[in-house]
N, C-alpha and C positions, 0 to 999 in steps of 0.2 A: 983141700979138692976134693970131695966127698966120692966113693963109688958110687956116688948116684948121683951125679953130675946132670941134673934134667933142665932143658932152655927153658929159661923165665916165663911163664902165658904173659899174655899179653894183658897189659893191664887192665883195672875189669871200670867199667863207669862208676862216681860214687853211692856208696849207699851198698856197693855188688861185693861180692871176694870169686875166684873158686880156688881158695882155700879150704873148702870145706870136703870133708869126705864120702856126704850123700849127696843129694841133689833134692831141697826140700819141697814139698809139693808148693805146686804155684797156687800163690793166694793173692786176689787181686783187689781192688779199690773198688766198695761197692757191693761186691758179691760174696752172696753170703756161699763160699766153697770150702766149709769146713767137715766137706761127706767122707766119705772112707776113701784114703788116699796116702798110700805107702809111699817112703822118698825110697830115692835110686841112689843105691852103694855104687863105688867107685867111679862116677858116671865121665867122661871124659870134658878135661880142663874148660869149660864153662862158667859164663859168670850168671851168679845166680844171688837173689836178694839177699841179702845179710839178716841174719837172725830175730827176726821180730822187726821184720819189711814186707810192706808187699809192693808188689809189680801197681804201677799203676795205672795202667789200663794194657787191655790183650795184644802182646805183637809189641809193646813198646819197653824195650830195655832201659827201664829208666822207676827203681825204686825208692817208696814213699814211706813215711809211718802212718800207721793207722790212723790217728789222728789229723793225717795232713793231707787223707784223699777230700778232692772237691766234694760238696753236698750237694 
């Protein structure tokens, strides 16, 4: 048992992680949102899309690969 005994966060949905040090910019399917956007470091242990994935739509905790976005 290490000195940093932390409670394990609830498992994230598929294609999501809470292991990132910085919260990535939120990118959404079919939205050109690559505007200036800073990463937030040391966020609360929320779930975020894994690198390379985008949110299917706003308000939905579901991440897909850009090529899997609805056309």
